[in-house]
C-alpha positions as MATLAB code, in Angstrom:
seq = 'MTYINKARDPQMKQQGIANLIGGLVLSVAFSGCLSFGGGDENIQQTKTTTTGQELMDLKAAYDKGIISEREYNQQREKLLKGK';
ca = [
      14.192   26.183  -51.306;
      10.698   25.299  -50.101;
       9.591   26.622  -46.735;
       6.978   24.601  -44.798;
       5.153   26.374  -42.031;
       5.061   23.687  -39.337;
       2.424   25.526  -37.338;
      -0.056   25.378  -40.239;
       0.729   21.935  -41.649;
      -1.877   19.504  -40.141;
       0.349   16.470  -40.641;
       3.211   18.130  -38.767;
       0.845   19.126  -35.946;
      -0.389   15.550  -35.630;
       3.166   14.243  -35.609;
       4.153   16.735  -32.902;
       1.146   15.819  -30.770;
       1.849   12.104  -31.237;
       5.475   12.638  -30.189;
       4.377   14.589  -27.121;
       1.855   11.940  -26.061;
       4.362    9.155  -26.703;
       6.963   10.946  -24.593;
       4.494   11.414  -21.748;
       3.433    7.757  -21.843;
       7.049    6.581  -21.803;
       8.001    8.899  -18.955;
       5.074    7.690  -16.840;
       5.874    4.051  -17.633;
       9.546    4.409  -16.763;
       8.921    6.410  -13.608;
       7.049    3.419  -12.186;
       9.974    1.109  -12.972;
      12.661    3.198  -11.373;
      13.416    3.033   -7.689;
      14.846    5.970   -5.869;
      15.625    4.078   -2.676;
      12.293    4.829   -1.028;
      10.892    1.359   -1.568;
      13.782   -0.387    0.150;
      12.756    0.645    3.628;
      10.831   -1.671    5.895;
       8.320    0.056    8.120;
       7.419   -1.762   11.284;
       4.466   -0.665   13.330;
       3.902   -2.059   16.757;
       0.607   -1.901   18.548;
       0.797   -2.396   22.244;
      -2.132   -3.532   24.311;
      -2.274   -3.916   28.014;
      -2.816   -7.265   29.688;
      -6.095   -5.918   31.021;
      -7.292   -5.095   27.509;
      -6.257   -8.533   26.263;
      -8.148  -10.160   29.125;
     -11.256   -8.110   28.297;
     -10.996   -9.076   24.617;
     -10.551  -12.713   25.581;
     -13.608  -12.586   27.856;
     -15.654  -10.929   25.114;
     -14.673  -13.707   22.694;
     -15.720  -16.316   25.258;
     -19.018  -14.550   25.997;
     -19.838  -14.416   22.272;
     -19.097  -18.124   21.892;
     -16.116  -17.562   19.625;
     -13.852  -19.633   21.871;
     -14.626  -22.483   24.243;
     -14.298  -22.354   28.016;
     -11.189  -24.529   27.775;
      -9.573  -22.145   25.252;
     -10.572  -19.172   27.379;
      -8.966  -20.653   30.497;
      -5.783  -21.632   28.638;
      -5.324  -18.201   27.086;
      -6.217  -16.455   30.335;
      -3.521  -18.411   32.198;
      -0.945  -17.516   29.524;
      -1.819  -13.848   29.819;
      -1.686  -13.861   33.612;
       1.701  -15.637   33.596;
       3.130  -12.918   31.397;
       2.802  -14.665   28.072;
];
């Protein structure tokens, strides 16, 4: 019976390292494919602004020439009527 010392055989070391690296690569690849239920949730964030803030933003847009006077007046009326 021939005994091979795996710790000293360079080919066995390389094979063991290759198996370890292959296992790590596969585990990382599969962990990205699996879903544990965390991705099924929808998160909804709501930002609330006051009418006063919206009016100030609207006025700033008008003053910078981003919107016309007509657009400013239309949007202002919508805001003042409660949207």
